C-alpha atoms as an extended CHARMM CRD file, in Angstrom:
* protein
*
        72  EXT
         1         1  MET       CA             56.7210000000      285.6540000000      -68.8170000000  PROA      1               0.0000000000
         2         2  ILE       CA             60.0030000000      283.8840000000      -69.4920000000  PROA      2               0.0000000000
         3         3  GLY       CA             58.6170000000      280.7310000000      -67.9950000000  PROA      3               0.0000000000
         4         4  ASP       CA             57.6320000000      280.6720000000      -64.3740000000  PROA      4               0.0000000000
         5         5  ASP       CA             59.9100000000      277.7070000000      -63.6760000000  PROA      5               0.0000000000
         6         6  LEU       CA             62.9570000000      279.2310000000      -65.3330000000  PROA      6               0.0000000000
         7         7  LEU       CA             62.3900000000      282.6900000000      -63.8860000000  PROA      7               0.0000000000
         8         8  GLY       CA             61.8850000000      281.2380000000      -60.4180000000  PROA      8               0.0000000000
         9         9  LYS       CA             65.1090000000      279.2650000000      -60.6990000000  PROA      9               0.0000000000
        10        10  LEU       CA             66.9960000000      282.3290000000      -61.9010000000  PROA      10              0.0000000000
        11        11  ILE       CA             65.7350000000      284.3640000000      -58.9600000000  PROA      11              0.0000000000
        12        12  LYS       CA             66.6270000000      281.5280000000      -56.5470000000  PROA      12              0.0000000000
        13        13  THR       CA             70.1020000000      281.3860000000      -58.0810000000  PROA      13              0.0000000000
        14        14  GLN       CA             70.4840000000      285.1440000000      -57.7210000000  PROA      14              0.0000000000
        15        15  ASN       CA             69.4080000000      284.9530000000      -54.0770000000  PROA      15              0.0000000000
        16        16  ARG       CA             71.5520000000      281.8790000000      -53.3340000000  PROA      16              0.0000000000
        17        17  GLU       CA             74.6230000000      283.6740000000      -54.6460000000  PROA      17              0.0000000000
        18        18  SER       CA             73.6260000000      286.8890000000      -52.8350000000  PROA      18              0.0000000000
        19        19  LEU       CA             73.8640000000      288.9530000000      -56.0100000000  PROA      19              0.0000000000
        20        20  SER       CA             72.2100000000      292.3150000000      -56.4660000000  PROA      20              0.0000000000
        21        21  ASP       CA             70.2160000000      292.8830000000      -59.6390000000  PROA      21              0.0000000000
        22        22  ALA       CA             73.1730000000      294.8240000000      -61.0390000000  PROA      22              0.0000000000
        23        23  ALA       CA             75.6940000000      292.0770000000      -60.2170000000  PROA      23              0.0000000000
        24        24  PHE       CA             73.4350000000      289.3330000000      -61.5600000000  PROA      24              0.0000000000
        25        25  ALA       CA             72.8120000000      291.2760000000      -64.7650000000  PROA      25              0.0000000000
        26        26  ARG       CA             76.5520000000      291.9010000000      -65.1700000000  PROA      26              0.0000000000
        27        27  ARG       CA             77.1890000000      288.1770000000      -64.8190000000  PROA      27              0.0000000000
        28        28  LEU       CA             74.6640000000      287.5440000000      -67.5900000000  PROA      28              0.0000000000
        29        29  GLY       CA             76.0810000000      290.3380000000      -69.7210000000  PROA      29              0.0000000000
        30        30  VAL       CA             72.9120000000      292.4440000000      -69.7320000000  PROA      30              0.0000000000
        31        31  SER       CA             71.9100000000      295.7190000000      -68.1350000000  PROA      31              0.0000000000
        32        32  ARG       CA             70.3460000000      295.9130000000      -64.6990000000  PROA      32              0.0000000000
        33        33  GLN       CA             67.3270000000      297.5610000000      -66.2820000000  PROA      33              0.0000000000
        34        34  LEU       CA             66.8310000000      294.6570000000      -68.6820000000  PROA      34              0.0000000000
        35        35  TRP       CA             67.1140000000      292.0800000000      -65.9000000000  PROA      35              0.0000000000
        36        36  GLN       CA             64.6250000000      293.9870000000      -63.7460000000  PROA      36              0.0000000000
        37        37  ALA       CA             62.2220000000      294.3130000000      -66.6930000000  PROA      37              0.0000000000
        38        38  VAL       CA             62.3880000000      290.5680000000      -67.3530000000  PROA      38              0.0000000000
        39        39  LYS       CA             61.8470000000      289.8220000000      -63.6610000000  PROA      39              0.0000000000
        40        40  SER       CA             58.7820000000      292.0550000000      -63.5460000000  PROA      40              0.0000000000
        41        41  ASP       CA             57.3940000000      290.7440000000      -66.8670000000  PROA      41              0.0000000000
        42        42  ARG       CA             57.7080000000      294.1180000000      -68.6000000000  PROA      42              0.0000000000
        43        43  ARG       CA             60.0780000000      292.7160000000      -71.2070000000  PROA      43              0.0000000000
        44        44  LYS       CA             60.3100000000      289.4220000000      -73.0420000000  PROA      44              0.0000000000
        45        45  VAL       CA             63.4560000000      287.3870000000      -72.7620000000  PROA      45              0.0000000000
        46        46  SER       CA             65.8120000000      287.3880000000      -75.7230000000  PROA      46              0.0000000000
        47        47  LEU       CA             67.6800000000      284.4640000000      -77.1770000000  PROA      47              0.0000000000
        48        48  SER       CA             70.9500000000      286.1110000000      -76.1470000000  PROA      48              0.0000000000
        49        49  LEU       CA             69.7720000000      286.2290000000      -72.5220000000  PROA      49              0.0000000000
        50        50  LEU       CA             68.8270000000      282.5450000000      -72.6490000000  PROA      50              0.0000000000
        51        51  LYS       CA             72.2710000000      281.7320000000      -74.0600000000  PROA      51              0.0000000000
        52        52  ALA       CA             73.8910000000      283.7040000000      -71.2480000000  PROA      52              0.0000000000
        53        53  VAL       CA             71.8280000000      281.8370000000      -68.6540000000  PROA      53              0.0000000000
        54        54  ALA       CA             72.9020000000      278.4770000000      -70.0880000000  PROA      54              0.0000000000
        55        55  ARG       CA             76.5340000000      279.6130000000      -70.2650000000  PROA      55              0.0000000000
        56        56  GLN       CA             76.7420000000      281.1420000000      -66.7840000000  PROA      56              0.0000000000
        57        57  PHE       CA             74.5210000000      278.6260000000      -65.0050000000  PROA      57              0.0000000000
        58        58  PRO       CA             74.9770000000      275.2160000000      -66.6580000000  PROA      58              0.0000000000
        59        59  GLU       CA             72.6740000000      273.6450000000      -64.0910000000  PROA      59              0.0000000000
        60        60  LEU       CA             69.8060000000      275.6100000000      -65.6970000000  PROA      60              0.0000000000
        61        61  GLU       CA             70.5500000000      274.5080000000      -69.2630000000  PROA      61              0.0000000000
        62        62  ARG       CA             67.7350000000      271.9360000000      -69.2410000000  PROA      62              0.0000000000
        63        63  ASP       CA             65.3060000000      274.6020000000      -68.0910000000  PROA      63              0.0000000000
        64        64  VAL       CA             66.4000000000      276.8740000000      -70.9360000000  PROA      64              0.0000000000
        65        65  VAL       CA             65.8930000000      274.0730000000      -73.4650000000  PROA      65              0.0000000000
        66        66  LYS       CA             62.4860000000      273.2760000000      -71.9660000000  PROA      66              0.0000000000
        67        67  PHE       CA             61.4970000000      276.9450000000      -72.2430000000  PROA      67              0.0000000000
        68        68  LEU       CA             62.5850000000      277.0670000000      -75.8860000000  PROA      68              0.0000000000
        69        69  LYS       CA             60.6220000000      273.9150000000      -76.7190000000  PROA      69              0.0000000000
        70        70  GLU       CA             57.4910000000      275.2720000000      -75.0480000000  PROA      70              0.0000000000
        71        71  ALA       CA             57.8380000000      278.5920000000      -76.8630000000  PROA      71              0.0000000000
        72        72  GLN       CA             57.5730000000      276.9630000000      -80.2970000000  PROA      72              0.0000000000
């Protein structure tokens, strides 16, 4: 999983901003299908998705860095 903490925060952000999966994925620059697959743990997160998260949601940048450190 992309990191329970990071995924949870992404889902909370999506809910807080009242974005559908399609709208949230568009904001990240990925397909709805990819976002749903990541959410359901059917697909691993890519570096480009992590970059998009940090770019679109600067408040989650520390969580992205933490995830990358733990993944090494």
